[in-house]
PyMOL Python script that loads the backbone (N, CA, C, O; Angstrom):
from pymol import cmd

cmd.read_pdbstr("""\
ATOM      1  N   MET A   1      71.637 -53.475 153.277  1.00  0.00           N
ATOM      2  CA  MET A   1      70.679 -51.844 153.601  1.00  0.00           C
ATOM      3  C   MET A   1      68.886 -52.466 152.879  1.00  0.00           C
ATOM      4  O   MET A   1      67.798 -52.542 153.451  1.00  0.00           O
ATOM      5  N   GLN A   2      69.179 -52.709 151.840  1.00  0.00           N
ATOM      6  CA  GLN A   2      68.172 -52.938 150.538  1.00  0.00           C
ATOM      7  C   GLN A   2      67.651 -53.830 150.823  1.00  0.00           C
ATOM      8  O   GLN A   2      66.440 -53.774 150.607  1.00  0.00           O
ATOM      9  N   MET A   3      68.186 -55.159 151.455  1.00  0.00           N
ATOM     10  CA  MET A   3      67.557 -56.205 151.855  1.00  0.00           C
ATOM     11  C   MET A   3      66.427 -55.893 153.105  1.00  0.00           C
ATOM     12  O   MET A   3      65.324 -56.439 153.059  1.00  0.00           O
ATOM     13  N   LEU A   4      66.737 -55.114 154.047  1.00  0.00           N
ATOM     14  CA  LEU A   4      66.164 -54.318 155.206  1.00  0.00           C
ATOM     15  C   LEU A   4      65.268 -53.885 154.897  1.00  0.00           C
ATOM     16  O   LEU A   4      64.239 -54.409 155.323  1.00  0.00           O
ATOM     17  N   ILE A   5      65.177 -52.965 154.195  1.00  0.00           N
ATOM     18  CA  ILE A   5      64.417 -51.929 153.523  1.00  0.00           C
ATOM     19  C   ILE A   5      63.278 -52.172 152.512  1.00  0.00           C
ATOM     20  O   ILE A   5      62.372 -51.417 152.158  1.00  0.00           O
ATOM     21  N   THR A   6      63.745 -54.148 151.941  1.00  0.00           N
ATOM     22  CA  THR A   6      62.539 -54.972 151.532  1.00  0.00           C
ATOM     23  C   THR A   6      61.675 -55.145 152.417  1.00  0.00           C
ATOM     24  O   THR A   6      60.493 -54.801 152.432  1.00  0.00           O
ATOM     25  N   PHE A   7      62.407 -55.799 153.312  1.00  0.00           N
ATOM     26  CA  PHE A   7      61.613 -56.837 154.445  1.00  0.00           C
ATOM     27  C   PHE A   7      60.470 -56.063 155.493  1.00  0.00           C
ATOM     28  O   PHE A   7      59.512 -56.538 156.103  1.00  0.00           O
ATOM     29  N   MET A   8      61.055 -54.543 155.417  1.00  0.00           N
ATOM     30  CA  MET A   8      60.312 -53.788 156.200  1.00  0.00           C
ATOM     31  C   MET A   8      58.933 -53.349 155.514  1.00  0.00           C
ATOM     32  O   MET A   8      57.809 -53.269 156.011  1.00  0.00           O
ATOM     33  N   ALA A   9      59.487 -53.030 153.897  1.00  0.00           N
ATOM     34  CA  ALA A   9      58.497 -52.799 153.142  1.00  0.00           C
ATOM     35  C   ALA A   9      56.960 -53.865 152.941  1.00  0.00           C
ATOM     36  O   ALA A   9      55.804 -53.449 152.853  1.00  0.00           O
ATOM     37  N   VAL A  10      57.438 -55.334 152.911  1.00  0.00           N
ATOM     38  CA  VAL A  10      56.596 -56.333 152.923  1.00  0.00           C
ATOM     39  C   VAL A  10      56.200 -56.563 154.426  1.00  0.00           C
ATOM     40  O   VAL A  10      54.971 -56.498 154.398  1.00  0.00           O
ATOM     41  N   VAL A  11      56.470 -56.726 155.333  1.00  0.00           N
ATOM     42  CA  VAL A  11      55.950 -56.543 156.912  1.00  0.00           C
ATOM     43  C   VAL A  11      54.983 -55.603 156.855  1.00  0.00           C
ATOM     44  O   VAL A  11      54.009 -55.942 157.528  1.00  0.00           O
ATOM     45  N   ALA A  12      54.856 -54.508 156.297  1.00  0.00           N
ATOM     46  CA  ALA A  12      54.070 -53.313 156.527  1.00  0.00           C
ATOM     47  C   ALA A  12      52.940 -53.526 155.321  1.00  0.00           C
ATOM     48  O   ALA A  12      51.838 -52.981 155.368  1.00  0.00           O
ATOM     49  N   GLY A  13      53.230 -54.112 154.590  1.00  0.00           N
ATOM     50  CA  GLY A  13      52.211 -54.502 153.330  1.00  0.00           C
ATOM     51  C   GLY A  13      51.243 -55.744 153.629  1.00  0.00           C
ATOM     52  O   GLY A  13      50.120 -55.928 153.159  1.00  0.00           O
ATOM     53  N   MET A  14      51.914 -56.506 154.474  1.00  0.00           N
ATOM     54  CA  MET A  14      51.361 -57.731 155.072  1.00  0.00           C
ATOM     55  C   MET A  14      50.289 -56.876 156.294  1.00  0.00           C
ATOM     56  O   MET A  14      49.096 -56.770 156.006  1.00  0.00           O
ATOM     57  N   ILE A  15      50.653 -56.464 157.246  1.00  0.00           N
ATOM     58  CA  ILE A  15      50.204 -55.662 158.316  1.00  0.00           C
ATOM     59  C   ILE A  15      48.908 -54.558 157.825  1.00  0.00           C
ATOM     60  O   ILE A  15      47.826 -54.350 158.373  1.00  0.00           O
ATOM     61  N   PHE A  16      49.416 -54.048 156.749  1.00  0.00           N
ATOM     62  CA  PHE A  16      47.894 -53.392 156.008  1.00  0.00           C
ATOM     63  C   PHE A  16      47.023 -54.116 155.847  1.00  0.00           C
ATOM     64  O   PHE A  16      45.927 -54.022 156.400  1.00  0.00           O
ATOM     65  N   SER A  17      47.405 -55.088 154.950  1.00  0.00           N
ATOM     66  CA  SER A  17      46.278 -55.914 153.823  1.00  0.00           C
ATOM     67  C   SER A  17      45.657 -56.385 155.205  1.00  0.00           C
ATOM     68  O   SER A  17      44.447 -56.157 155.222  1.00  0.00           O
ATOM     69  N   LEU A  18      46.270 -57.151 156.714  1.00  0.00           N
ATOM     70  CA  LEU A  18      45.328 -57.411 157.345  1.00  0.00           C
ATOM     71  C   LEU A  18      44.515 -56.915 157.890  1.00  0.00           C
ATOM     72  O   LEU A  18      43.405 -57.431 158.021  1.00  0.00           O
ATOM     73  N   ALA A  19      44.945 -55.390 158.522  1.00  0.00           N
ATOM     74  CA  ALA A  19      43.657 -54.565 158.421  1.00  0.00           C
ATOM     75  C   ALA A  19      42.796 -54.071 157.488  1.00  0.00           C
ATOM     76  O   ALA A  19      41.663 -53.917 157.943  1.00  0.00           O
ATOM     77  N   VAL A  20      42.897 -53.843 156.629  1.00  0.00           N
ATOM     78  CA  VAL A  20      41.957 -53.662 155.548  1.00  0.00           C
ATOM     79  C   VAL A  20      40.708 -55.019 155.334  1.00  0.00           C
ATOM     80  O   VAL A  20      39.510 -54.905 155.073  1.00  0.00           O
ATOM     81  N   ALA A  21      41.504 -56.232 155.552  1.00  0.00           N
ATOM     82  CA  ALA A  21      40.659 -57.368 155.571  1.00  0.00           C
ATOM     83  C   ALA A  21      39.707 -57.348 156.723  1.00  0.00           C
ATOM     84  O   ALA A  21      38.530 -57.585 156.450  1.00  0.00           O
ATOM     85  N   LEU A  22      40.030 -57.100 157.989  1.00  0.00           N
ATOM     86  CA  LEU A  22      39.702 -57.172 159.027  1.00  0.00           C
ATOM     87  C   LEU A  22      38.631 -56.043 158.740  1.00  0.00           C
ATOM     88  O   LEU A  22      37.569 -56.659 158.643  1.00  0.00           O
ATOM     89  N   LEU A  23      38.392 -54.733 158.561  1.00  0.00           N
ATOM     90  CA  LEU A  23      37.784 -53.397 158.756  1.00  0.00           C
ATOM     91  C   LEU A  23      36.839 -53.857 157.781  1.00  0.00           C
ATOM     92  O   LEU A  23      35.688 -53.613 158.143  1.00  0.00           O
ATOM     93  N   ALA A  24      36.976 -54.879 155.823  1.00  0.00           N
ATOM     94  CA  ALA A  24      36.284 -55.102 155.357  1.00  0.00           C
ATOM     95  C   ALA A  24      34.881 -56.133 155.946  1.00  0.00           C
ATOM     96  O   ALA A  24      33.689 -55.902 155.743  1.00  0.00           O
ATOM     97  N   GLU A  25      35.389 -57.120 156.597  1.00  0.00           N
ATOM     98  CA  GLU A  25      34.772 -58.315 157.181  1.00  0.00           C
ATOM     99  C   GLU A  25      33.953 -58.008 158.370  1.00  0.00           C
ATOM    100  O   GLU A  25      33.091 -58.795 158.762  1.00  0.00           O
ATOM    101  N   GLU A  26      34.342 -56.234 159.291  1.00  0.00           N
ATOM    102  CA  GLU A  26      33.502 -56.253 160.205  1.00  0.00           C
ATOM    103  C   GLU A  26      32.424 -55.320 159.499  1.00  0.00           C
ATOM    104  O   GLU A  26      31.273 -55.403 159.928  1.00  0.00           O
ATOM    105  N   LEU A  27      32.679 -54.467 158.489  1.00  0.00           N
ATOM    106  CA  LEU A  27      31.641 -53.290 157.579  1.00  0.00           C
ATOM    107  C   LEU A  27      30.409 -54.367 156.875  1.00  0.00           C
ATOM    108  O   LEU A  27      29.221 -54.058 156.789  1.00  0.00           O
ATOM    109  N   ILE A  28      31.149 -56.011 156.290  1.00  0.00           N
ATOM    110  CA  ILE A  28      30.160 -56.536 155.896  1.00  0.00           C
ATOM    111  C   ILE A  28      29.227 -57.202 156.978  1.00  0.00           C
ATOM    112  O   ILE A  28      28.010 -57.058 157.092  1.00  0.00           O
ATOM    113  N   PHE A  29      30.139 -58.018 157.799  1.00  0.00           N
ATOM    114  CA  PHE A  29      29.352 -58.967 158.922  1.00  0.00           C
ATOM    115  C   PHE A  29      29.029 -58.830 159.960  1.00  0.00           C
ATOM    116  O   PHE A  29      28.112 -59.419 160.531  1.00  0.00           O
ATOM    117  N   GLY A  30      29.957 -57.771 160.506  1.00  0.00           N
ATOM    118  CA  GLY A  30      29.928 -56.990 161.859  1.00  0.00           C
ATOM    119  C   GLY A  30      29.929 -57.650 163.255  1.00  0.00           C
ATOM    120  O   GLY A  30      29.402 -57.140 164.244  1.00  0.00           O
ATOM    121  N   GLN A  31      30.707 -59.085 163.230  1.00  0.00           N
ATOM    122  CA  GLN A  31      30.959 -60.130 164.092  1.00  0.00           C
ATOM    123  C   GLN A  31      32.046 -60.255 164.427  1.00  0.00           C
ATOM    124  O   GLN A  31      32.126 -60.835 165.509  1.00  0.00           O
ATOM    125  N   VAL A  32      33.355 -59.861 163.822  1.00  0.00           N
ATOM    126  CA  VAL A  32      34.954 -59.672 164.234  1.00  0.00           C
ATOM    127  C   VAL A  32      34.926 -59.339 166.053  1.00  0.00           C
ATOM    128  O   VAL A  32      35.177 -60.017 167.049  1.00  0.00           O
ATOM    129  N   PHE A  33      34.502 -58.003 165.820  1.00  0.00           N
ATOM    130  CA  PHE A  33      34.950 -57.351 167.111  1.00  0.00           C
ATOM    131  C   PHE A  33      34.235 -58.206 168.505  1.00  0.00           C
ATOM    132  O   PHE A  33      34.689 -58.696 169.539  1.00  0.00           O
ATOM    133  N   ARG A  34      32.583 -58.044 167.754  1.00  0.00           N
ATOM    134  CA  ARG A  34      31.601 -58.499 168.786  1.00  0.00           C
ATOM    135  C   ARG A  34      32.804 -60.038 169.539  1.00  0.00           C
ATOM    136  O   ARG A  34      32.950 -60.320 170.729  1.00  0.00           O
ATOM    137  N   LEU A  35      33.238 -60.500 168.724  1.00  0.00           N
ATOM    138  CA  LEU A  35      33.713 -61.889 169.081  1.00  0.00           C
ATOM    139  C   LEU A  35      34.783 -62.128 169.711  1.00  0.00           C
ATOM    140  O   LEU A  35      35.026 -63.267 170.107  1.00  0.00           O
ATOM    141  N   PHE A  36      35.711 -60.985 169.942  1.00  0.00           N
ATOM    142  CA  PHE A  36      36.750 -60.718 170.592  1.00  0.00           C
ATOM    143  C   PHE A  36      36.232 -60.029 171.794  1.00  0.00           C
ATOM    144  O   PHE A  36      36.418 -60.715 172.799  1.00  0.00           O
ATOM    145  N   PHE A  37      35.626 -58.867 172.034  1.00  0.00           N
ATOM    146  CA  PHE A  37      35.189 -58.321 173.180  1.00  0.00           C
ATOM    147  C   PHE A  37      34.174 -58.741 174.089  1.00  0.00           C
ATOM    148  O   PHE A  37      34.277 -58.238 175.208  1.00  0.00           O
ATOM    149  N   THR A  38      33.206 -59.538 173.910  1.00  0.00           N
ATOM    150  CA  THR A  38      32.659 -59.724 174.683  1.00  0.00           C
ATOM    151  C   THR A  38      32.946 -61.192 175.815  1.00  0.00           C
ATOM    152  O   THR A  38      33.810 -61.992 175.455  1.00  0.00           O
ATOM    153  N   PRO A  39      32.355 -61.399 176.847  1.00  0.00           N
ATOM    154  CA  PRO A  39      32.503 -62.087 178.024  1.00  0.00           C
ATOM    155  C   PRO A  39      31.915 -63.679 177.055  1.00  0.00           C
ATOM    156  O   PRO A  39      31.050 -63.898 176.207  1.00  0.00           O
ATOM    157  N   SER A  40      32.809 -64.388 177.676  1.00  0.00           N
ATOM    158  CA  SER A  40      32.190 -66.055 176.964  1.00  0.00           C
ATOM    159  C   SER A  40      30.952 -66.358 177.981  1.00  0.00           C
ATOM    160  O   SER A  40      30.839 -65.985 179.149  1.00  0.00           O
ATOM    161  N   ARG A  41      30.191 -67.026 177.317  1.00  0.00           N
ATOM    162  CA  ARG A  41      29.127 -67.846 178.053  1.00  0.00           C
ATOM    163  C   ARG A  41      29.476 -68.288 179.082  1.00  0.00           C
ATOM    164  O   ARG A  41      28.851 -67.939 180.083  1.00  0.00           O
ATOM    165  N   LEU A  42      30.605 -69.221 179.212  1.00  0.00           N
ATOM    166  CA  LEU A  42      30.934 -70.386 180.106  1.00  0.00           C
ATOM    167  C   LEU A  42      31.399 -69.548 181.298  1.00  0.00           C
ATOM    168  O   LEU A  42      31.395 -70.055 182.420  1.00  0.00           O
ATOM    169  N   ALA A  43      31.891 -67.999 181.062  1.00  0.00           N
ATOM    170  CA  ALA A  43      32.611 -67.140 182.393  1.00  0.00           C
ATOM    171  C   ALA A  43      31.144 -66.831 182.881  1.00  0.00           C
ATOM    172  O   ALA A  43      30.854 -66.822 184.078  1.00  0.00           O
ATOM    173  N   LEU A  44      30.265 -66.586 181.904  1.00  0.00           N
ATOM    174  CA  LEU A  44      28.803 -66.102 182.669  1.00  0.00           C
ATOM    175  C   LEU A  44      28.388 -66.836 183.631  1.00  0.00           C
ATOM    176  O   LEU A  44      28.022 -66.497 184.756  1.00  0.00           O
ATOM    177  N   GLN A  45      28.488 -68.414 182.905  1.00  0.00           N
ATOM    178  CA  GLN A  45      27.595 -69.133 183.827  1.00  0.00           C
ATOM    179  C   GLN A  45      28.663 -69.805 185.064  1.00  0.00           C
ATOM    180  O   GLN A  45      28.242 -70.592 185.911  1.00  0.00           O
ATOM    181  N   LYS A  46      29.766 -69.451 185.012  1.00  0.00           N
ATOM    182  CA  LYS A  46      30.728 -69.614 186.348  1.00  0.00           C
ATOM    183  C   LYS A  46      29.891 -68.416 187.216  1.00  0.00           C
ATOM    184  O   LYS A  46      29.549 -68.812 188.330  1.00  0.00           O
ATOM    185  N   VAL A  47      29.659 -67.582 187.025  1.00  0.00           N
ATOM    186  CA  VAL A  47      29.483 -65.833 187.560  1.00  0.00           C
ATOM    187  C   VAL A  47      28.382 -66.237 188.654  1.00  0.00           C
ATOM    188  O   VAL A  47      28.313 -66.257 189.883  1.00  0.00           O
ATOM    189  N   ALA A  48      27.458 -66.585 187.433  1.00  0.00           N
ATOM    190  CA  ALA A  48      25.776 -67.223 187.745  1.00  0.00           C
ATOM    191  C   ALA A  48      25.582 -68.467 189.403  1.00  0.00           C
ATOM    192  O   ALA A  48      24.856 -68.512 190.397  1.00  0.00           O
ATOM    193  N   VAL A  49      26.622 -69.196 188.874  1.00  0.00           N
ATOM    194  CA  VAL A  49      26.351 -70.002 189.498  1.00  0.00           C
ATOM    195  C   VAL A  49      26.694 -70.283 190.563  1.00  0.00           C
ATOM    196  O   VAL A  49      26.138 -71.144 191.246  1.00  0.00           O
ATOM    197  N   ARG A  50      28.168 -69.277 191.089  1.00  0.00           N
ATOM    198  CA  ARG A  50      28.844 -69.412 191.932  1.00  0.00           C
ATOM    199  C   ARG A  50      27.759 -69.431 193.389  1.00  0.00           C
ATOM    200  O   ARG A  50      26.565 -69.132 193.417  1.00  0.00           O
ATOM    201  N   PRO A  51      28.469 -69.800 194.310  1.00  0.00           N
ATOM    202  CA  PRO A  51      27.668 -70.896 195.743  1.00  0.00           C
ATOM    203  C   PRO A  51      27.641 -68.911 196.664  1.00  0.00           C
ATOM    204  O   PRO A  51      28.314 -67.883 196.591  1.00  0.00           O
ATOM    205  N   VAL A  52      26.667 -69.305 197.264  1.00  0.00           N
ATOM    206  CA  VAL A  52      26.988 -68.099 198.604  1.00  0.00           C
ATOM    207  C   VAL A  52      28.071 -68.311 199.556  1.00  0.00           C
ATOM    208  O   VAL A  52      28.122 -69.304 200.280  1.00  0.00           O
ATOM    209  N   ALA A  53      28.803 -67.518 199.554  1.00  0.00           N
ATOM    210  CA  ALA A  53      30.069 -67.578 200.489  1.00  0.00           C
ATOM    211  C   ALA A  53      29.923 -67.688 201.991  1.00  0.00           C
ATOM    212  O   ALA A  53      29.135 -66.857 202.444  1.00  0.00           O
ATOM    213  N   PHE A  54      30.407 -68.394 202.771  1.00  0.00           N
ATOM    214  CA  PHE A  54      29.944 -68.684 204.153  1.00  0.00           C
ATOM    215  C   PHE A  54      30.587 -67.713 204.941  1.00  0.00           C
ATOM    216  O   PHE A  54      31.814 -67.621 204.899  1.00  0.00           O
ATOM    217  N   GLN A  55      29.917 -66.988 205.646  1.00  0.00           N
ATOM    218  CA  GLN A  55      29.788 -65.801 206.700  1.00  0.00           C
ATOM    219  C   GLN A  55      30.041 -65.838 207.868  1.00  0.00           C
ATOM    220  O   GLN A  55      29.157 -65.490 208.651  1.00  0.00           O
ATOM    221  N   ALA A  56      31.376 -66.286 208.392  1.00  0.00           N
ATOM    222  CA  ALA A  56      31.874 -66.350 209.738  1.00  0.00           C
ATOM    223  C   ALA A  56      31.359 -65.209 210.508  1.00  0.00           C
ATOM    224  O   ALA A  56      30.744 -64.329 209.906  1.00  0.00           O
ATOM    225  N   GLY A  57      31.595 -65.111 212.109  1.00  0.00           N
ATOM    226  CA  GLY A  57      30.971 -64.685 212.756  1.00  0.00           C
ATOM    227  C   GLY A  57      30.262 -64.915 213.590  1.00  0.00           C
ATOM    228  O   GLY A  57      29.725 -66.017 213.483  1.00  0.00           O
ATOM    229  N   PRO A  58      29.847 -64.024 214.894  1.00  0.00           N
ATOM    230  CA  PRO A  58      28.784 -64.412 215.852  1.00  0.00           C
ATOM    231  C   PRO A  58      27.232 -64.052 215.226  1.00  0.00           C
ATOM    232  O   PRO A  58      26.646 -63.267 214.481  1.00  0.00           O
ATOM    233  N   LYS A  59      27.027 -65.215 216.095  1.00  0.00           N
ATOM    234  CA  LYS A  59      24.988 -65.338 215.434  1.00  0.00           C
ATOM    235  C   LYS A  59      24.243 -65.129 215.938  1.00  0.00           C
ATOM    236  O   LYS A  59      24.174 -65.771 216.986  1.00  0.00           O
ATOM    237  N   ASN A  60      23.359 -64.351 215.733  1.00  0.00           N
ATOM    238  CA  ASN A  60      22.629 -63.741 216.887  1.00  0.00           C
ATOM    239  C   ASN A  60      21.632 -64.781 217.141  1.00  0.00           C
ATOM    240  O   ASN A  60      20.609 -64.300 216.653  1.00  0.00           O
ATOM    241  N   VAL A  61      21.421 -65.605 217.487  1.00  0.00           N
ATOM    242  CA  VAL A  61      20.423 -66.906 217.478  1.00  0.00           C
ATOM    243  C   VAL A  61      19.554 -66.502 218.679  1.00  0.00           C
ATOM    244  O   VAL A  61      18.468 -67.054 218.503  1.00  0.00           O
ATOM    245  N   GLY A  62      19.530 -65.663 220.027  1.00  0.00           N
ATOM    246  CA  GLY A  62      19.061 -65.567 220.930  1.00  0.00           C
ATOM    247  C   GLY A  62      17.754 -64.344 220.603  1.00  0.00           C
ATOM    248  O   GLY A  62      16.592 -64.203 220.986  1.00  0.00           O
ATOM    249  N   GLY A  63      18.244 -63.951 220.120  1.00  0.00           N
ATOM    250  CA  GLY A  63      17.369 -62.620 219.653  1.00  0.00           C
ATOM    251  C   GLY A  63      17.896 -61.219 220.723  1.00  0.00           C
ATOM    252  O   GLY A  63      17.330 -60.130 220.628  1.00  0.00           O
ATOM    253  N   SER A  64      18.860 -61.424 221.554  1.00  0.00           N
ATOM    254  CA  SER A  64      19.745 -60.537 222.240  1.00  0.00           C
ATOM    255  C   SER A  64      20.112 -59.751 221.307  1.00  0.00           C
ATOM    256  O   SER A  64      19.846 -60.155 220.175  1.00  0.00           O
ATOM    257  N   ILE A  65      20.618 -58.793 221.386  1.00  0.00           N
ATOM    258  CA  ILE A  65      21.633 -57.834 221.438  1.00  0.00           C
ATOM    259  C   ILE A  65      22.924 -57.201 221.924  1.00  0.00           C
ATOM    260  O   ILE A  65      23.309 -56.136 221.441  1.00  0.00           O
TER     261      ILE A  65
END
""", "prot")
cmd.dss("prot")
cmd.show_as("cartoon", "prot")
cmd.util.cbc("prot")
cmd.orient("prot")
């Protein structure tokens, strides 16, 4: 039982340490969360270059409705 409590304390300490390090890095540089939560440039290029979809249906060639 003592081994389990020690293991949980070590894991909790590591998670807390990681959280503090991420917070400090974000406060100093301000780039971490922007890196994770913005869309990639490649995805934006794929959206911008997407071809126009072909629309099937009757064509109004003669001008009459």
